[in-house]
C-alpha positions as CSV (number, residue, x, y, z in Angstrom):
1,M,-87.5,-44.7,-22.9
2,K,-84.0,-45.0,-24.4
3,E,-81.1,-46.7,-22.3
4,S,-78.5,-43.5,-22.6
5,R,-81.7,-41.1,-21.7
6,L,-82.4,-43.6,-18.5
7,S,-78.9,-43.5,-17.4
8,R,-78.5,-39.7,-17.5
9,K,-81.7,-39.0,-15.4
10,L,-80.3,-42.0,-13.3
11,L,-76.9,-40.6,-12.7
12,D,-78.3,-36.9,-12.3
13,K,-81.0,-38.1,-9.4
14,L,-77.5,-39.9,-8.3
15,G,-75.6,-36.5,-8.3
16,K,-77.9,-35.4,-6.1
17,I,-78.0,-37.8,-3.3
18,E,-76.2,-36.8,-0.3
19,G,-73.3,-39.1,0.3
20,V,-73.5,-40.9,-3.0
21,K,-70.6,-41.0,-6.1
22,A,-71.4,-42.2,-9.8
23,I,-69.8,-42.1,-13.1
24,K,-71.3,-43.7,-16.5
25,I,-69.1,-46.4,-18.1
26,H,-68.6,-45.8,-22.0
27,G,-67.4,-49.3,-23.1
28,D,-64.7,-49.7,-25.1
29,R,-62.0,-52.5,-26.6
30,Y,-60.7,-52.1,-23.3
31,T,-63.2,-52.3,-20.9
32,E,-64.1,-55.9,-20.0
33,A,-67.2,-57.2,-21.6
34,G,-70.3,-56.8,-19.8
35,T,-69.1,-54.6,-17.4
36,P,-72.2,-52.6,-16.1
37,D,-73.2,-49.0,-17.2
38,I,-73.0,-47.1,-13.8
39,I,-70.6,-47.9,-10.9
40,G,-70.4,-45.9,-8.0
41,S,-70.3,-45.9,-3.9
42,V,-73.2,-45.0,-1.3
43,R,-72.2,-44.2,1.8
44,G,-68.8,-46.4,1.4
45,R,-70.6,-48.9,-0.5
46,M,-70.0,-49.5,-4.0
47,F,-72.8,-50.0,-6.3
48,V,-73.0,-50.6,-10.1
49,I,-75.6,-50.6,-11.8
50,E,-76.9,-52.2,-15.7
51,C,-79.9,-50.3,-17.5
52,K,-81.9,-51.2,-20.0
53,R,-84.5,-49.4,-22.1
54,S,-87.6,-51.6,-21.2
55,S,-88.9,-54.3,-19.1
56,K,-89.2,-56.4,-21.8
57,V,-85.2,-56.1,-22.5
58,S,-83.3,-59.2,-21.1
59,L,-79.9,-58.6,-19.7
60,E,-77.2,-60.6,-21.9
61,P,-75.8,-63.4,-20.0
62,I,-72.4,-61.4,-19.9
63,Q,-74.3,-58.7,-18.0
64,K,-75.9,-61.2,-15.6
65,Q,-72.4,-62.6,-15.1
66,R,-70.6,-59.2,-14.2
67,L,-73.4,-58.6,-12.0
68,K,-73.0,-61.9,-10.0
69,E,-69.4,-61.0,-9.8
70,W,-69.6,-57.6,-8.4
71,A,-72.3,-59.3,-6.1
72,N,-70.2,-61.7,-4.5
73,A,-67.1,-59.0,-4.3
74,G,-69.4,-57.0,-1.8
75,A,-71.2,-54.2,-4.1
76,L,-74.8,-53.9,-4.7
77,A,-75.3,-54.9,-8.2
78,C,-78.7,-54.2,-9.9
79,S,-80.5,-53.6,-13.4
80,V,-82.8,-51.0,-14.1
81,R,-85.2,-51.1,-16.5
82,N,-87.8,-48.3,-15.9
83,N,-89.0,-45.3,-14.3
84,A,-90.6,-47.1,-11.1
85,E,-87.2,-49.7,-10.7
86,M,-85.1,-46.3,-10.9
87,E,-87.5,-44.7,-7.8
88,T,-87.2,-47.6,-6.2
89,L,-83.4,-47.6,-6.2
90,L,-83.2,-44.0,-5.6
91,T,-85.3,-44.2,-2.3
92,F,-82.9,-47.4,-1.3
93,M,-80.2,-45.5,-1.9
94,R,-81.5,-42.4,0.0
95,G,-81.9,-44.8,3.0
96,D,-85.7,-44.2,2.8
97,D,-88.1,-47.3,3.4
98,V,-88.3,-49.3,0.3
99,S,-91.0,-51.6,1.3
100,S,-93.6,-48.6,1.1
101,T,-92.5,-48.0,-2.8
102,D,-94.6,-49.1,-5.4
103,A,-92.2,-50.7,-7.7
104,S,-94.7,-51.8,-10.4
């Protein structure tokens, strides 16, 4: 799945969860390198998500660094590379029991 399609699908599903607000960040020359693709809040807790087009695509070192910086600042920070990871994240965002979700 293309990264842009995964981002749109994730944003659409996030927008349907009560207590969640999320936006897509479009990088340009004014955006800090490595800024995550999606930034939002779930019931008052900041989150950032880096989307990748497949499980075979690794995060760039700068993307890993930015996710770490956000996590160190108290945000939930993660990457999503496929539908299974997206569904696990959405389950967590809804407040469901993540341990019962198969993310393989």
